[in-house]
C-alpha positions as CSV (number, residue, x, y, z in Angstrom):
1,G,59.0,-64.9,-166.3
2,D,59.1,-62.0,-168.7
3,H,55.3,-61.8,-168.9
4,L,55.4,-59.2,-166.1
5,S,56.5,-56.5,-168.6
6,A,53.9,-54.3,-170.1
7,P,52.3,-56.0,-173.1
8,S,53.6,-54.1,-176.1
9,S,53.1,-56.9,-178.6
10,P,52.0,-56.0,-182.1
11,A,48.7,-57.8,-181.4
12,T,47.6,-55.0,-179.0
13,A,49.0,-52.2,-181.2
14,R,47.1,-53.5,-184.3
15,N,43.9,-53.7,-182.3
16,D,42.3,-50.3,-182.6
17,C,39.8,-51.1,-179.8
18,S,41.0,-49.7,-176.5
19,I,42.0,-52.2,-173.8
20,T,40.1,-52.1,-170.5
21,P,42.6,-50.5,-168.2
22,L,43.3,-52.4,-164.9
23,T,45.0,-50.7,-162.0
24,P,48.7,-51.6,-162.3
25,S,49.1,-52.3,-158.6
26,P,51.2,-55.4,-158.2
27,S,49.3,-58.6,-157.3
28,P,49.7,-59.6,-153.7
29,R,50.8,-63.1,-154.6
30,V,52.6,-63.8,-157.8
31,E,52.3,-67.3,-159.1
32,V,55.5,-69.2,-158.8
33,R,54.3,-72.1,-160.9
34,P,56.4,-72.5,-164.0
35,R,54.4,-71.7,-167.1
36,M,53.8,-74.8,-169.2
37,A,55.6,-74.8,-172.5
38,C,52.7,-74.4,-174.9
39,P,52.9,-76.1,-178.3
40,F,49.9,-74.0,-179.5
41,S,50.2,-70.4,-180.6
42,V,46.5,-69.6,-180.0
43,V,43.7,-70.8,-177.8
44,V,40.1,-70.5,-179.0
45,A,37.3,-71.2,-176.5
46,I,33.7,-71.7,-177.5
47,D,31.1,-71.2,-174.9
48,F,28.2,-73.3,-176.3
49,G,25.3,-72.2,-174.1
50,T,21.7,-73.3,-173.9
51,T,20.4,-69.8,-174.9
52,S,23.4,-67.9,-176.1
53,S,26.9,-68.9,-177.4
54,G,30.1,-67.1,-178.2
55,Y,33.8,-67.5,-178.6
56,A,37.0,-65.8,-177.4
57,F,40.7,-66.3,-178.1
58,S,44.1,-65.4,-176.8
59,F,47.6,-65.7,-178.4
60,T,50.0,-67.6,-176.1
61,Q,52.7,-65.0,-176.8
62,D,50.4,-62.4,-175.3
63,S,48.3,-64.4,-172.9
64,E,47.2,-61.5,-170.7
65,A,44.9,-60.2,-173.4
66,I,41.7,-62.1,-174.1
67,H,39.9,-61.1,-177.3
68,M,36.1,-61.4,-177.4
69,M,34.4,-62.3,-180.6
70,K,33.2,-59.6,-183.0
71,R,29.8,-58.1,-182.5
72,W,27.1,-59.9,-184.4
73,E,25.0,-58.6,-187.2
74,G,21.4,-58.3,-185.9
75,G,20.8,-58.5,-182.2
76,D,17.9,-57.3,-180.0
77,P,17.7,-53.7,-179.2
78,G,18.6,-53.1,-175.6
79,V,20.6,-56.3,-175.2
80,A,24.3,-55.7,-175.0
81,N,25.3,-58.8,-176.8
82,Q,28.8,-60.1,-177.2
83,K,27.2,-63.6,-177.6
84,S,24.7,-64.7,-180.1
85,P,21.5,-66.7,-179.5
86,T,22.1,-70.5,-179.8
87,C,19.7,-71.1,-182.7
88,L,20.4,-72.9,-186.0
89,L,18.5,-72.9,-189.3
90,L,18.7,-75.7,-191.8
91,T,17.2,-75.6,-195.3
92,P,14.3,-78.0,-196.2
93,D,17.0,-80.4,-197.6
94,L,18.9,-80.3,-194.3
95,R,21.8,-78.1,-195.4
96,F,23.2,-75.5,-193.0
97,H,21.8,-72.1,-193.6
98,S,22.6,-69.8,-190.7
99,F,23.2,-69.5,-187.0
100,G,22.4,-67.0,-184.3
101,F,20.6,-63.7,-185.0
102,A,20.9,-64.3,-188.8
103,A,19.0,-67.6,-188.4
104,R,16.4,-66.0,-186.2
105,D,15.8,-63.0,-188.6
106,F,15.8,-65.1,-191.8
107,Y,13.3,-67.6,-190.2
108,H,11.1,-64.7,-189.1
109,D,11.0,-63.2,-192.6
110,L,10.1,-66.5,-194.3
111,D,6.6,-66.9,-195.8
112,P,4.5,-68.9,-193.2
113,E,3.8,-71.6,-195.6
114,E,7.5,-71.9,-196.6
115,A,8.7,-71.6,-193.0
116,R,6.9,-74.9,-192.2
117,H,9.5,-76.8,-194.3
118,W,12.6,-75.2,-192.8
119,L,14.2,-76.6,-189.7
120,Y,14.8,-74.2,-186.9
121,F,16.4,-75.4,-183.6
122,D,16.8,-73.4,-180.4
123,K,17.7,-74.3,-176.8
124,F,18.7,-77.7,-178.1
125,K,21.6,-78.2,-175.6
126,M,19.0,-79.1,-173.0
127,K,18.2,-82.3,-174.8
128,I,21.8,-83.6,-174.2
129,H,21.3,-83.0,-170.5
130,S,17.9,-84.7,-170.2
131,T,18.6,-87.8,-172.4
132,S,19.6,-90.7,-170.2
133,D,20.8,-92.9,-173.0
134,L,22.6,-90.5,-175.2
135,T,24.2,-92.0,-178.4
136,M,25.4,-90.9,-181.8
137,E,21.9,-91.6,-183.0
138,T,19.9,-89.4,-180.6
139,E,17.6,-87.1,-182.5
140,L,16.5,-83.5,-182.0
141,E,13.2,-82.1,-183.1
142,A,13.0,-78.8,-185.0
143,V,10.2,-76.3,-184.3
144,N,8.3,-77.7,-187.3
145,G,8.5,-81.2,-185.9
146,R,11.1,-82.7,-188.2
147,R,13.8,-84.8,-186.6
148,V,17.6,-84.7,-187.3
149,R,20.5,-86.5,-185.5
150,A,21.6,-84.4,-182.6
151,I,25.3,-84.8,-183.4
152,E,24.8,-83.2,-186.8
153,V,23.0,-80.2,-185.3
154,F,25.8,-79.6,-182.8
155,A,28.5,-80.2,-185.5
156,H,26.8,-77.5,-187.8
157,A,26.9,-75.0,-184.9
158,L,30.5,-75.8,-184.0
159,H,31.6,-75.6,-187.6
160,F,30.0,-72.1,-187.8
161,F,32.1,-71.0,-184.8
162,R,35.2,-72.6,-186.3
163,E,34.9,-70.6,-189.5
164,H,34.2,-67.3,-187.7
165,A,36.9,-67.7,-185.1
166,L,39.6,-68.8,-187.7
167,K,38.8,-65.7,-189.8
168,E,39.1,-63.4,-186.9
169,V,42.3,-65.0,-185.5
170,K,43.9,-64.7,-189.0
171,D,42.8,-61.0,-189.2
172,Q,44.7,-60.3,-185.9
173,S,47.8,-62.3,-186.5
174,S,50.0,-61.8,-189.5
175,S,51.7,-65.2,-189.4
176,V,48.9,-67.2,-190.9
177,L,48.0,-70.1,-188.7
178,E,48.1,-73.8,-189.5
179,G,45.4,-75.9,-188.0
180,E,47.8,-77.7,-185.6
181,E,48.7,-74.4,-183.9
182,I,45.3,-73.9,-182.4
183,R,44.0,-75.4,-179.2
184,W,40.3,-75.5,-179.0
185,V,38.3,-75.4,-175.8
186,I,34.6,-76.3,-175.6
187,T,32.6,-75.6,-172.4
188,V,30.1,-78.1,-170.9
189,P,28.2,-78.0,-167.6
190,A,30.1,-79.7,-164.8
191,V,27.0,-81.8,-163.9
192,W,27.1,-83.4,-167.3
193,R,28.0,-87.1,-167.2
194,Q,30.8,-88.7,-169.3
195,P,28.6,-89.6,-172.3
196,A,27.6,-86.0,-172.8
197,K,31.2,-84.8,-172.7
198,Q,32.2,-87.4,-175.2
199,F,29.2,-86.4,-177.4
200,M,30.6,-82.8,-177.6
201,R,34.0,-84.2,-178.5
202,E,32.6,-86.3,-181.3
203,A,30.6,-83.3,-182.6
204,A,33.8,-81.3,-182.7
205,Y,35.5,-84.0,-184.7
206,L,32.6,-84.1,-187.1
207,A,32.7,-80.3,-187.4
208,G,36.4,-80.4,-188.3
209,L,37.7,-78.5,-185.3
210,V,40.4,-81.1,-184.7
211,A,41.2,-84.5,-186.2
212,P,40.3,-87.6,-184.1
213,D,43.9,-88.6,-184.0
214,C,44.9,-85.4,-182.3
215,P,42.6,-85.5,-179.3
216,E,44.8,-83.4,-177.1
217,Q,44.2,-80.4,-179.4
218,L,40.7,-80.2,-178.0
219,L,39.9,-79.6,-174.3
220,I,36.5,-80.0,-172.7
221,A,36.2,-77.3,-170.0
222,L,33.6,-77.4,-167.2
223,E,31.6,-74.2,-167.1
224,P,31.7,-73.4,-163.4
225,E,35.3,-74.4,-163.3
226,A,36.1,-72.0,-166.1
227,A,34.2,-69.3,-164.2
228,S,36.2,-70.0,-161.1
229,I,39.5,-69.8,-162.9
230,Y,38.5,-66.3,-164.1
231,C,37.0,-65.2,-160.7
232,R,40.2,-65.8,-158.8
233,K,41.8,-63.2,-160.9
234,L,39.2,-60.5,-160.2
235,R,40.0,-57.1,-158.8
236,L,37.5,-55.4,-156.4
237,H,36.4,-52.8,-159.0
238,Q,35.4,-55.6,-161.3
239,V,32.6,-57.0,-159.1
240,I,29.4,-56.1,-157.5
241,D,29.1,-57.2,-153.9
242,L,25.5,-57.9,-153.1
243,S,26.2,-58.6,-149.5
244,L,27.0,-54.9,-148.9
245,Q,23.4,-54.0,-149.6
246,P,21.6,-53.6,-146.2
247,I,18.5,-55.7,-145.7
248,T,16.0,-55.4,-142.9
249,N,13.3,-58.0,-142.6
250,G,14.0,-59.0,-146.1
251,L,13.4,-55.5,-147.4
252,D,15.9,-52.8,-148.3
253,L,16.2,-49.9,-146.0
254,E,15.0,-47.3,-148.5
255,G,12.8,-49.3,-150.9
256,S,15.1,-50.8,-153.5
257,Q,17.3,-47.7,-153.8
258,P,20.8,-48.8,-152.7
259,F,20.4,-52.0,-154.5
260,D,19.4,-50.5,-157.8
261,S,22.0,-47.7,-157.8
262,S,24.9,-50.1,-157.4
263,F,23.5,-52.0,-160.4
264,R,23.1,-48.8,-162.4
265,Q,26.7,-48.0,-161.8
266,A,27.7,-51.5,-162.8
267,R,25.6,-51.3,-166.0
268,E,27.2,-48.0,-166.9
269,Q,30.6,-49.4,-166.4
270,L,29.6,-52.4,-168.5
271,R,28.4,-50.2,-171.2
272,R,31.6,-48.3,-171.3
273,S,33.8,-51.4,-171.4
274,R,31.5,-53.0,-174.0
275,H,33.2,-50.9,-176.7
276,S,36.4,-52.7,-176.0
277,R,36.5,-56.3,-177.1
278,T,39.9,-57.0,-175.5
279,F,40.2,-57.7,-171.8
280,L,43.4,-57.8,-169.8
281,V,43.8,-60.5,-167.1
282,E,46.2,-60.2,-164.2
283,S,48.9,-62.7,-163.6
284,G,48.7,-64.0,-160.0
285,T,45.6,-63.9,-157.9
286,G,43.4,-60.8,-157.7
287,E,43.3,-58.5,-154.6
288,L,39.8,-59.8,-153.8
289,W,41.5,-62.8,-152.1
290,S,44.2,-61.0,-150.2
291,E,41.5,-58.9,-148.6
292,L,39.4,-61.9,-147.3
293,Q,40.9,-64.2,-144.8
294,T,38.6,-67.1,-145.6
295,G,39.0,-66.2,-149.2
296,D,40.7,-69.4,-150.2
297,R,37.4,-71.4,-150.4
298,Y,34.4,-70.4,-152.4
299,I,31.4,-71.7,-154.3
300,V,30.7,-70.8,-157.9
301,A,27.1,-70.9,-158.9
302,D,26.8,-70.9,-162.7
303,C,23.2,-70.0,-163.4
304,G,22.7,-70.4,-167.1
305,G,19.9,-70.8,-169.6
306,G,19.6,-74.6,-169.1
307,T,21.2,-75.6,-165.8
308,V,22.4,-74.4,-162.4
309,D,25.8,-75.8,-161.9
310,L,27.7,-75.6,-158.6
311,T,31.4,-76.1,-157.9
312,V,33.3,-75.6,-154.6
313,H,37.0,-74.6,-154.9
314,Q,39.9,-73.8,-152.7
315,I,42.9,-71.8,-153.9
316,E,46.1,-73.6,-153.1
317,Q,48.9,-71.2,-152.1
318,P,51.5,-70.3,-153.1
319,Q,51.0,-71.7,-156.6
320,G,47.4,-70.4,-157.0
321,T,46.2,-73.8,-158.3
322,L,42.6,-74.9,-157.6
323,K,41.3,-77.9,-155.7
324,E,37.7,-79.1,-155.8
325,L,36.3,-79.7,-152.4
326,Y,33.0,-81.4,-153.3
327,K,31.6,-83.1,-156.4
328,A,29.8,-81.0,-158.9
329,S,26.1,-80.6,-158.2
330,G,23.1,-78.8,-159.7
331,G,20.4,-79.7,-162.1
332,P,18.2,-78.6,-165.0
333,Y,17.1,-75.3,-163.4
334,G,18.0,-72.5,-165.7
335,A,16.4,-69.4,-167.2
336,V,14.6,-71.6,-169.8
337,G,12.4,-72.8,-166.9
338,V,10.9,-69.3,-166.9
339,D,10.1,-69.5,-170.6
340,L,8.5,-72.9,-170.1
341,A,6.4,-71.5,-167.3
342,F,5.3,-68.7,-169.7
343,E,4.3,-71.3,-172.3
344,A,2.4,-73.3,-169.6
345,M,0.6,-70.0,-168.7
346,L,-0.4,-69.5,-172.3
347,C,-1.7,-73.1,-172.5
348,Q,-3.8,-72.4,-169.4
349,I,-5.3,-69.3,-170.9
350,F,-5.8,-70.3,-174.6
351,G,-5.9,-74.1,-174.3
352,E,-3.0,-76.5,-174.9
353,D,-4.4,-77.8,-178.2
354,F,-4.5,-74.3,-179.6
355,I,-0.9,-73.5,-178.5
356,Q,0.4,-76.8,-180.0
357,S,-1.5,-76.2,-183.3
358,F,-0.3,-72.6,-183.4
359,K,3.3,-73.8,-183.0
360,A,2.9,-76.3,-185.8
361,K,1.1,-74.0,-188.2
362,R,2.9,-70.7,-187.5
363,P,6.3,-71.7,-186.2
364,A,8.0,-68.4,-187.0
365,A,5.3,-66.4,-185.2
366,W,5.7,-68.7,-182.2
367,V,9.5,-68.0,-182.2
368,D,8.6,-64.3,-182.3
369,L,6.4,-64.6,-179.3
370,T,9.1,-66.4,-177.3
371,I,11.7,-63.7,-178.3
372,A,9.3,-61.0,-177.2
373,F,8.9,-62.7,-173.8
374,E,12.6,-63.2,-173.4
375,A,13.4,-59.5,-174.0
376,R,10.8,-58.6,-171.3
377,K,12.0,-61.3,-169.0
378,R,15.4,-59.6,-168.8
379,T,13.8,-56.4,-167.5
380,A,11.8,-58.1,-164.8
381,A,12.9,-56.9,-161.4
382,P,11.5,-57.3,-157.9
383,G,9.5,-54.3,-156.6
384,R,8.7,-53.1,-160.1
385,A,5.3,-51.4,-159.9
386,N,4.2,-51.4,-163.5
387,A,3.2,-54.4,-165.6
388,L,5.3,-55.9,-168.3
389,N,3.8,-55.7,-171.8
390,I,4.3,-58.5,-174.2
391,S,3.0,-57.9,-177.7
392,L,1.2,-60.8,-179.3
393,P,2.0,-61.4,-183.0
394,F,-0.9,-60.4,-185.2
395,S,-1.0,-64.0,-186.5
396,F,-1.6,-65.2,-183.0
397,I,-4.7,-63.0,-182.5
398,D,-6.0,-63.8,-186.0
399,F,-5.3,-67.5,-185.7
400,Y,-7.1,-67.7,-182.3
401,K,-10.2,-65.9,-183.7
402,R,-10.4,-68.2,-186.7
403,H,-9.7,-71.3,-184.6
404,R,-11.9,-70.6,-181.7
405,G,-14.4,-68.1,-183.1
406,Q,-13.8,-65.6,-180.3
407,S,-11.3,-62.9,-179.4
408,V,-8.1,-63.3,-177.4
409,E,-9.5,-60.7,-175.0
410,A,-12.6,-62.9,-174.3
411,A,-10.3,-65.9,-173.7
412,L,-8.4,-63.9,-171.1
413,R,-11.6,-62.9,-169.4
414,R,-12.9,-66.4,-169.4
415,S,-9.7,-67.9,-168.0
416,N,-10.0,-66.3,-164.6
417,M,-6.3,-65.4,-164.8
418,N,-6.5,-62.1,-162.9
419,I,-2.8,-61.6,-162.9
420,V,-2.7,-61.3,-166.8
421,K,-4.6,-58.4,-168.4
422,W,-5.2,-57.5,-172.0
423,S,-4.2,-54.1,-173.3
424,S,-6.1,-52.6,-176.2
425,Q,-2.7,-52.2,-178.1
426,G,-2.7,-56.0,-178.6
427,M,-0.5,-56.8,-175.6
428,L,-0.6,-59.2,-172.7
429,R,0.0,-57.2,-169.5
430,L,1.9,-59.4,-167.0
431,T,1.5,-58.0,-163.5
432,Q,4.3,-58.3,-160.9
433,E,2.4,-61.3,-159.4
434,A,2.4,-63.0,-162.8
435,M,6.1,-62.4,-163.2
436,N,6.8,-63.7,-159.7
437,E,4.8,-66.8,-160.5
438,L,6.8,-67.5,-163.7
439,F,10.2,-67.0,-162.0
440,Q,9.5,-68.5,-158.6
441,P,9.7,-72.3,-159.4
442,T,13.1,-72.0,-161.1
443,I,14.5,-69.5,-158.6
444,I,13.4,-71.6,-155.6
445,N,15.1,-74.7,-157.1
446,I,18.4,-72.7,-157.6
447,V,18.4,-71.3,-154.1
448,K,17.5,-74.8,-152.7
449,H,20.5,-76.3,-154.5
450,I,22.9,-73.7,-153.2
451,E,21.5,-74.1,-149.6
452,E,21.7,-77.9,-149.7
453,L,25.3,-77.7,-150.9
454,M,26.2,-75.2,-148.2
455,A,24.9,-77.6,-145.6
456,K,27.3,-80.4,-146.6
457,P,30.1,-81.0,-144.0
458,E,32.8,-80.5,-146.7
459,V,31.3,-77.1,-147.6
460,R,30.3,-75.7,-144.2
461,G,31.9,-72.4,-143.4
462,V,32.5,-71.4,-147.0
463,R,31.8,-67.6,-146.9
464,F,32.0,-66.7,-150.5
465,L,29.5,-67.2,-153.3
466,F,30.2,-66.1,-156.9
467,L,27.1,-65.8,-159.1
468,V,27.9,-66.2,-162.8
469,G,26.2,-67.2,-166.0
470,G,23.5,-65.3,-168.0
471,F,20.7,-65.9,-165.5
472,A,22.8,-64.2,-162.8
473,E,22.1,-60.9,-164.6
474,S,18.5,-61.2,-163.5
475,P,17.6,-58.9,-160.6
476,M,14.9,-61.4,-159.7
477,L,17.5,-64.1,-159.1
478,Q,20.0,-61.8,-157.5
479,K,17.4,-60.5,-155.0
480,A,16.3,-64.1,-154.1
481,V,19.8,-65.3,-153.5
482,Q,20.7,-62.2,-151.5
483,R,17.6,-62.6,-149.4
484,A,18.2,-66.3,-148.7
485,L,22.0,-66.3,-148.3
486,G,23.1,-62.7,-147.8
487,R,23.5,-63.2,-144.1
488,T,25.7,-66.3,-144.3
489,C,28.0,-65.5,-147.1
490,R,29.3,-62.8,-149.4
491,I,27.6,-62.9,-152.7
492,I,29.8,-61.6,-155.5
493,I,28.8,-61.0,-159.1
494,P,31.5,-60.2,-161.7
495,H,30.6,-57.2,-163.9
496,D,30.6,-59.0,-167.2
497,V,28.8,-61.9,-165.7
498,G,27.6,-63.4,-169.0
499,L,31.2,-63.6,-170.3
500,T,32.9,-64.9,-167.2
501,I,32.8,-68.5,-168.4
502,L,34.1,-67.6,-171.9
503,K,37.1,-65.8,-170.4
504,G,37.8,-68.5,-167.9
505,A,37.7,-71.1,-170.7
506,V,40.4,-69.3,-172.6
507,L,42.6,-69.2,-169.4
508,F,41.9,-72.9,-168.9
509,G,43.1,-73.6,-172.5
510,L,46.3,-71.6,-171.8
511,D,47.0,-73.7,-168.8
512,P,44.8,-76.7,-168.1
513,T,46.9,-77.8,-165.1
514,V,45.5,-74.9,-163.0
515,V,42.8,-77.2,-161.6
516,R,45.0,-79.7,-159.7
517,V,42.4,-81.8,-157.8
518,R,38.9,-82.8,-158.8
519,R,36.2,-84.9,-157.1
520,C,34.7,-87.9,-158.8
521,P,31.1,-87.5,-159.6
522,L,30.4,-91.3,-159.6
523,T,31.9,-94.6,-158.4
524,Y,33.4,-96.4,-161.5
525,G,34.7,-100.0,-161.7
526,V,34.5,-103.3,-163.6
527,G,33.0,-106.7,-162.7
528,V,35.6,-109.3,-161.7
529,L,35.7,-112.9,-160.3
530,N,37.1,-113.4,-156.8
531,R,37.6,-116.7,-154.8
532,F,34.3,-117.8,-153.4
533,V,34.2,-117.5,-149.6
534,E,31.4,-119.6,-148.0
535,G,29.2,-117.5,-145.7
536,R,30.5,-114.2,-147.1
537,H,29.3,-114.6,-150.7
538,P,25.8,-115.4,-151.7
539,R,25.3,-118.8,-153.4
540,D,23.7,-117.4,-156.5
541,K,27.1,-115.8,-157.3
542,L,28.9,-119.1,-157.2
543,L,30.7,-120.2,-160.4
544,I,32.7,-123.4,-160.7
545,K,35.5,-123.2,-163.3
546,E,38.2,-125.8,-163.7
547,G,37.3,-127.3,-160.3
548,R,37.7,-123.9,-158.5
549,E,34.9,-122.0,-156.8
550,W,34.6,-118.4,-157.9
551,C,32.3,-115.5,-156.9
552,T,31.1,-113.6,-160.0
553,D,30.0,-109.9,-160.5
554,I,32.2,-108.4,-157.8
555,L,32.7,-104.7,-158.4
556,D,36.4,-103.9,-158.7
557,R,36.4,-100.1,-158.0
558,F,38.6,-97.8,-160.0
559,V,37.5,-94.7,-158.1
560,S,34.8,-93.9,-155.6
561,V,32.1,-91.1,-155.7
562,D,33.4,-87.8,-154.3
563,Q,36.9,-89.2,-154.0
564,S,39.7,-86.6,-154.5
565,V,41.7,-87.3,-157.6
566,A,44.8,-85.2,-158.5
567,L,45.7,-84.4,-162.1
568,G,48.0,-87.1,-163.4
569,E,47.0,-89.6,-160.7
570,V,46.3,-93.0,-162.4
571,V,44.6,-96.3,-161.7
572,K,46.3,-99.3,-163.2
573,R,44.9,-102.8,-163.9
574,S,46.2,-105.8,-165.8
575,Y,44.1,-107.9,-168.1
576,T,44.9,-111.1,-169.9
577,P,43.2,-112.3,-173.1
578,A,41.0,-115.3,-172.5
579,R,42.3,-117.2,-175.5
580,L,45.3,-117.3,-177.9
581,G,45.0,-115.2,-181.1
582,Q,42.4,-112.9,-179.5
583,R,42.5,-109.5,-181.2
584,K,40.5,-107.4,-178.8
585,I,39.7,-107.2,-175.1
586,I,36.4,-105.5,-174.3
587,I,35.8,-104.6,-170.7
588,N,32.4,-103.2,-169.5
589,I,32.6,-100.3,-167.1
590,Y,29.9,-99.9,-164.4
591,C,29.1,-96.8,-162.4
592,S,27.0,-95.9,-159.4
593,T,26.0,-92.7,-157.6
594,S,26.6,-94.4,-154.3
595,D,29.7,-96.0,-153.0
596,D,27.9,-98.5,-150.9
597,V,27.9,-101.3,-153.5
598,T,29.6,-104.7,-153.7
599,Y,28.3,-106.4,-156.9
600,I,27.7,-105.0,-160.3
601,S,24.2,-106.4,-160.0
602,D,23.4,-104.2,-157.0
603,P,20.5,-101.7,-157.3
604,G,21.8,-98.3,-158.6
605,V,24.8,-99.9,-160.5
606,R,24.5,-99.6,-164.3
607,K,26.8,-100.4,-167.2
608,C,27.9,-97.0,-168.5
609,G,30.7,-97.7,-171.1
610,T,33.3,-100.0,-172.4
611,I,37.1,-100.0,-172.6
612,T,38.5,-101.6,-175.8
613,L,42.1,-102.8,-175.9
614,D,43.4,-103.7,-179.4
615,L,45.9,-106.5,-179.2
616,P,48.7,-106.4,-181.8
617,E,50.2,-109.7,-183.1
618,P,52.5,-110.9,-180.3
619,L,56.2,-110.7,-181.2
620,P,57.7,-114.2,-181.7
621,L,60.0,-115.0,-178.8
622,P,63.7,-115.4,-179.7
623,G,64.6,-119.1,-180.0
624,A,61.0,-120.2,-180.0
625,V,60.3,-122.9,-182.5
626,G,57.0,-122.3,-184.3
627,G,56.2,-119.6,-181.7
628,A,55.3,-122.2,-179.1
629,G,58.4,-122.1,-176.9
630,G,59.2,-124.9,-174.5
631,G,56.6,-124.6,-171.7
632,G,53.7,-123.5,-173.9
633,P,52.9,-119.8,-174.7
634,E,53.3,-117.2,-171.9
635,R,50.1,-115.6,-170.8
636,R,50.0,-112.1,-172.3
637,E,49.5,-109.3,-169.8
638,I,48.0,-106.0,-170.9
639,R,48.3,-103.2,-168.4
640,A,45.6,-100.5,-168.7
641,T,46.2,-97.0,-167.1
642,M,43.1,-94.9,-166.4
643,Q,43.0,-91.2,-165.5
644,F,40.0,-89.8,-163.6
645,G,41.5,-86.4,-162.5
646,D,40.9,-84.6,-165.8
647,T,37.6,-83.1,-167.2
648,E,37.3,-86.4,-169.2
649,I,38.1,-90.0,-168.3
650,K,41.2,-91.2,-170.3
651,V,42.8,-94.6,-170.8
652,T,46.1,-95.9,-172.2
653,A,47.5,-99.4,-172.3
654,V,50.8,-101.3,-172.8
655,D,51.7,-104.9,-173.6
656,I,53.9,-105.8,-170.7
657,M,56.0,-108.5,-172.5
658,S,56.9,-106.4,-175.5
659,N,56.6,-103.0,-173.7
660,R,54.6,-101.8,-176.8
661,S,51.8,-99.4,-176.3
662,V,48.4,-100.9,-177.2
663,R,45.6,-98.9,-178.8
664,A,43.1,-98.3,-176.0
665,S,39.8,-96.5,-176.2
666,I,37.0,-95.7,-173.8
667,D,33.4,-95.3,-175.0
668,F,30.4,-94.0,-173.2
669,L,28.2,-93.3,-176.2
670,S,27.4,-96.6,-177.8
671,N,26.1,-98.1,-174.6
């Protein structure tokens, strides 16, 4: 292809920001896969995170360059932010007001009495993960306690990103874009089930990203998968290799020196590259892989704000496509767990009723306190001698005194919390022990998940672990992972670890066929009737119909849990309407986390969605009088084709007799 020539496109020339130089050494293995003909002229990816979000884009004509979003107004001092906090502010009459830093700052500046009427949402993505019966009606609670439909909150946020991204894309490209030319990509955790993925898609339709009748214009990307797509392009100077740090008895040789210095270098390099918002990506696979013999299999641990999300991949040569080796695993263990532990600690010191009442009466001050903690949380590192100071908002100190008739200092003394001190400047001093206590539960869970995954027979012997996601920037987590796993595998952290997923999501949008084989997270199937076999089938499943004996509730499997499914692989089933003139066939889909099931009534099997097939009027048969024909009407056969190898489950259907395609939809949200 001609994409090996140096990029000299006008897009790069017009961009005054310098492009991060990459060493021009030829890649060891050039991909021989033909590039897909892309009907879109630009790909925009939105990384919708629990704590922070952002977008990036790339023009298909110049797909080696990935453009990161503009820096945001506002921002915390000391946080190099290319992403903005995932928080949203709605006016008292539920209209969109602002998102990100702007929402945070405006909410902060509101008069406390007025603030109680405004709706501020943050970390709301967690709700989608934790709700077992997610629907279009699921609600979210704002800080002030008012409730709004979750789908609307998500749509407001996506609409905000749509406006910003479109404006920036148009600024960069002189040929003004029509909506159809953009392919949108939204990232979700790989551990999310089908309803949550469909929820994001519905929110995107509501936000006007794409029209519901052009579903292929929107891709749902899985976060660790996106990270993996980016990681396989990395060069050695773009990563920190934790495994190269010597450890003796769990301690560094010279205190924490070698460990810290490599981080300082990395930070410095990050700072330098921060001024550039455009990144170049290699074609082919990066030299990291050619250097490692076992380098074709690796684990990506995406440690984010809300979840830890683990994926195991193998690079297939010579095409460089990816194959999933084990189903996605993980759980709700993210950096937010540390914030919740801090809140629990405050409840322990000041009393839960006080904290709840403070949140309700002074919501903006509460948000200030959480922001103050988050900023300090980033600087927490193992082996740090001095305490971390967190300033309490004046209204907290004042409110406590009025509420309880005693000072905050007295409360601290009375609580017997020796690990938290009071400083006369109005700050809570968290000792190293206190910080450890806040981090430990979440970190232990993350390490446990990775260790359990590495013990699975399919994953044994994988020698490579990529740590990505915002929480991977935390020295506390890095050190814990290094200590637990540093002897068994190489632990690699990309330099711009918080942006890894975003860049990978753009690459995925440019070529979604790069992940060729995935593993099914669940067993899926439908309930069917089979001939009743005496002695094999239980009597309570016997159904007698037209003189025949049938066994009901048998699970007809479409796919099994952890089964390998290649992209484009399909499952076909034929269905016949039960009566003439029927306009719709509705089929219930059942799922189970175990494959050891026979009936849809078995424990662990639940109804999770429906397939709807719309039946058009049958075409009159030639020569048939009154449509009846000689031997009575033929039984119509509708053949449904399902795809499980993509990031979402898809279904199409065809009327066999007329060979016309039938409208088929699959729904996991109105269950």
